[in-house]
N, C-alpha and C positions, 0 to 999 in steps of 0.2 A: 503495500500500500503506499502511496505517496505521502510524504511528510509535508508540514506546513512550509518548511524552508524550500521545498521543491516547488511550491507555489510561488513563493515570493520571488525565487530565482527566474522562474518561468515569465513572471509579470514584469520584472524589473529589465529584462532585456528589451523590453518595448517602449521603456520611458524615454530613450533617447529619440525613437522615432517619432513620439508623441509629440516633442517640440517642433518637429518639421510641420506637422498638422497645425499646429498653433498659428504658424506663420501663412499658411496658405488655406483659406477659408473654402476654397472650391474643392481642394484634396480632402478637407474635413467633412464637407457635405458630403461627397461621395462615399467616404468611410462610413458615415452615420447611415446612409441608405442601403448600404451593403450589410451592415449589422442588422438593421431593421427587417431585411428580407430574410436573413438567416434565422433571426429570432422568430419570426412569424412561421417561417417553416419547421421550426422545431419546439413550437410553444408547447406542445405536450409533455415534452421532455425537460422544459424548464420551468415547470409550474413553482418549483420551490424558490426560484429567484426573479420569476416574472415580473413581480411589481417593482422591485428594485431595479431590474435591468431597465424597465420602461422610465424609471425616474432618472436613470444615468441618462439615457437617450434624450429625454426631454431638457434636462439640464444644459446637456452638449448642444442641442438643436437652439436652445435660447441664447447660449454664450455665442455659437456661430452668427446668428441674426444679430446680435448687439442688444438683444432685448434685456438680457441679464449679465451684467458685469461684475457682479458683487462676489463671484467665487474666486478664491484666490489661484493663481497660477498654479501652484503644487497641485491643488485639487483638480484643475482642469488637465493637466497633465496625468494624473491618476485615471480620471475617466477617459481620455484618449488613449492612454496605454492598455486599459481593460478592453476598451472597443477593439483596438488593433489586434490583441490577443484573441478576442472572441472570433474575430473574422479570419484570423489565421488559418491556413490549413495544417500549419505545423504545431501541434500543441504537444502537451505533456502525454497525453493519452490521445491518440488521433480519433477524430469524430467517427470514423467508420466502424471502429470496435464496438458491436452492438451492446447496450446495457451499460458501457462506460464512457463512451467517447464524448460525452458532454459533461461527464462528470468533473473534468478539470475545468472547464469552462465556468461551471456553477461554482466551483471552488475559488477559482480567481476573482469571480464578481463578487462573491461573499467577502474575499479578503480586501478588494478595492472599496466595497461599501463600508466596511469597519473603519477604513482610512479617511474617507470624506462624509461619513455620517452628519456631522455636524453642519457641514455645507450643503448637503442634499436636503436637510430639514429647514434650513434657511430659504433654499430655493422653493421648497414645497409650499411654505407660507406665503412666499413672494407670488408665487403662481395662483394661490388660492387668492390672493388680494387683487390679481391683474386679470382675472378671468372676465370675460365678455360675458 
């Protein structure tokens, strides 16, 4: 079984790539749509993290559009790195392994949520106050 350190290392290699996406909004938007499509295709297997994954997507989308900029750069990097990892075909456990393939995605999403939970709660409150 994989250890927490394996997940952290798997995630951290995507942090440097995340900084590139911060500088290129079009590239960031394309990444977001790939992630949304992958998530929708695998929704049944992501039920455990579905709500948090959607919140990550929403926060990232609001940041890309410039609607919400209160989130610190470190948290955006964490969110982007998580999304890059999620869409990456090279995982700790490949997605094609039935029953386990999305396990590492869920674990990395869980790890990321713990890192940015405070900022996501602030985003959620902001979102509730800015809904039309």
